[in-house]
Every structure is written in structure tokens, then in C-alpha cells.
N, C-alpha and C positions, 0 to 999 in steps of 0.2 A: 669192409673189404680188407683182407690182409695185405701186407706190403708185397709179398710174393705174387698174390693174385693181381694186385695193381700193376706190378711190373709186367706180368704176362699179358694183361689186357692192353697195356701201352704198346708192347711189342706187336701184338696182333693188329692193332690199329695202324702201326707204322708199316707193317708188311702189306696190309690191305691198301694203304695209300701208295706204297711203292708199286704195287701191281697197276693201280689206276694211272699213276704217272708214267709208268713204262708203256702201257697201252696207248696213252695219249700221245706220247712221243712217236711211237710206231705209226699211229694213225695220221700223222702229218704226211705220210708217203703212200698210204693205202686206205682202202675202205675196211670197215669192221668185218664184212663178210669174208674177206681174204686173210684176216688176222688169225694166226694159229696160237693155241694155248702154249706150246713149247717156246714159241717166239717171245711171248709175253713174259713167261717165267724166266727165260734166259736173260732178258733185258732187266728184269727186276732182281736177278741174283738169287732166286729161290728154286727149289725143286718142283717139277710139274705136279707131283702128288700134293704138295703144300697149297697149290692153287685152290683145290676144292675145300679147303678149310675156310675160304673167304667168299668164293663164288661158285655157283652150281655149273656155270658154263661161261664161255666168252660173251654170248649175248647178255647174260646176267650182269657181267662186268660192264657192258655197254649201257645197260639200264642205269647202273650205279653212276656212270659218268654223266648221263642225262640229268639225274637227280642232283648231282654235285654242281653241275653247271647252271641249271635253271632253278632248282629248289632254293638256292641261296638268295635269289632275287625277290622271292615272294614277300619277305618281311620288309625289304627296303621299298619296293613298289607300293606295298600296303601302307607304309608310313607316309609316302608322298600323296597317295589317294585320300588318306584320312585328313590331310591338311585342309583348313578352311581358308577362304580368301581368294586371291587372284588365281583364276583357273589357267591363265596363260603362263604364270610362273610355274604351276604344277606341270604343264606340258613341257616347258623348258627343262625342268628338273628331271623329268622322266627320260628325255632324250639324253641329257648329260649322264644319267645313271647308266644307260645302255652304252654310251660312248666310253665311259670309264671302264666298264667291265670288259668290253671288247678289246680295249687297249691293254688292260692288265692280263686278260686271259684269251689271247687270240686263238690258241690251239683248241681250247674248249669250244669256242664258238664256230671254228671251222669244222669241228666234229659234228656239231648240231646241224650246221648248214648242209653238210654232206649226207648225213644220215636221216634227215627229216623225210626224205623221199627215197631212202636207200632200200637195200634188199633184206635187211634183218628185221623181221616183223616185230618182235618184242621191243626193240629200240625205237622203231618208227612209232609204235603205239604209245610208248612212254613219252616221247616228245609231243605227240598229239594230245595226250592227257594233260601234260604240264601246260600246254598252250590253252587248252579248254579251261583249265583252272584259272589261269591268268584272266581269260575273258570273263569268267564268272565273277572274279574279284573286282574287275573294272566295272562290270554291270551293276554289282551291288553298291559300289561307291557312287556311281552315277545316279542310282535310284534315290539316294539321299539328298541329291541336289534339287533345289526348287525348280530349276528350268526343265527338269525331266519328270515333273509330276504329271501323271496321266499317261505316261508311256507304258505300253504293254511289256511284259517281261521278255517276250520274244524279241521285241525291238531293242530293248536294252542289251540283251545278249548279242544281237547283231552288231550294235555299235561297239560294245566291248571287244568283239572279235575283230572289228575294223582297226581299232587302236592296236590290238596285239599283232595283227598281221602286219601293220605298218612298222611296228617295232622290230619284227623279224626281218623285214625288208631293209630297215635301217642298219641292223647289225650286219647283214650281208654286204651292204654298200660300204660300211666302215671297214670290213675285212678286205674289200677290193680297192679301197682308197690308197692312193700313193702317199708318199711323205708330205705332210703338211695339208693334205686334202680333207682330213677328218673334220676340220672346222666348217668347210663348205658343205659336207655331207650332213653334219649336225644342223646347220642353219636351214638347209632344204627340208630336212625331216621335221623341224619345228614348224616351218611354214605349211607343210602338208597336213600336219596335225591340226593346225588352226583352221585350215580349209575344211577338214572333216568336222571340227567343232562348229564352225559357222553353218555348215549344211544341217547339222543336227538340230540347231536352234529353230530351223524352219520345217522340221520333219512333220509336225502336226498341223502345219498351215493347211487351210482348205485349198484344194486344187482350183485353179482358175476355171471359169465357165468355158466349156467347149474343149477343155484340155483332154 
């Protein structure tokens, strides 16, 4: 790549990120469905026509925000799941990972919390797709554990979904927590995850006679 082409590519990425940052700032006060293209470009300091060099539409920009917020978590959660040893330590590390990201990127997670059941279809679907992928990754990691030998794939996916749903609930609780309350939220989240894990250990137990 020539120096000129490299400079242009760098500038393109900077402008794209400026649009994402501008939209995220505006979304602190409104939903994506009410966000206007001109509003975003004005906040980013570019012309409206330049917007289309980066995104096909405002919903497409919203999908990019979803991928930026949740996509970056896959590698880190995958690394935690791949660890061997103390399963409780892995649960604690998962909670701490969510806690740290919510603390560092509150606007991103407020956007996810608001739009997960919002009115912009492609964004809602992108969030659901990311959460399904997380559940599948968790299920695949669980399948490698000796205690889950004999579990049906459907049940592993169900358990993976429970863990992911709980992480989403934890992120929302952390967003709502007052100053100094995130430690309490994280501690409660860890205890609830252990309760799910304890129940999972008995999932294949034979039901009691007459139950």
C-alpha cells in the first residue's frame, strides 16, 4: 500500500469512528429510531453526503455500534472459557469482565440495553445474533467439561443462554447502580451464576419417584 493510500485509509477509519462516536453521544438522550442522519453528521463535523461513504443508513450505523460493543467481548470471554481449573474462578472473571466493560463504556451498554427490544429491526436482530453467538460459544466450552458429558446439544445451548441472559441482566444492573454499588451488583451476579452452575450439576439426575 502506498503512503498516500495509507493516509486515505487512516482518514476514512477516523471519519467512520467519528460518526460512531457522534451517534453514541446523541443516543444518550434519544433512541436510534429518532436519530437523524443530518444530526449525526453535524455532530461529527462532516457533510451529509459523506455519511454514505461509510454507512448505508442510520440503522446500518446502529448495527456497527452493536458489533463494536459486543464483538470485542468474544475473544476475551473465549479466553476465559478456555481456561482449565477452578470453574468458580472463571465465573468470577466473567463477571469482572462485564463489570469492567460497563464501567469503561457505559454509553455503549446503555445503547445495547435500550435497543435490544427497540424499534429498529436490523439493530434488534444484530443484538440477538451476537447474544446467540455468545450462547453457542458458552455451550461449546461447556461441552468440553467432564461434568457435562452426556448432555444433549439442546440442553447445552439452553444453559449457555442462561449464562448469557444473566450477563445481560448484570450489565443492566451495573448501569443502574449508584456510586459504589457496582461491587454489590457484581457480588450478587457471581452468587447467582453459582446457583445456575449448582443446578446444572443435577440436571441429569433421575427424578424422584412420584414427582
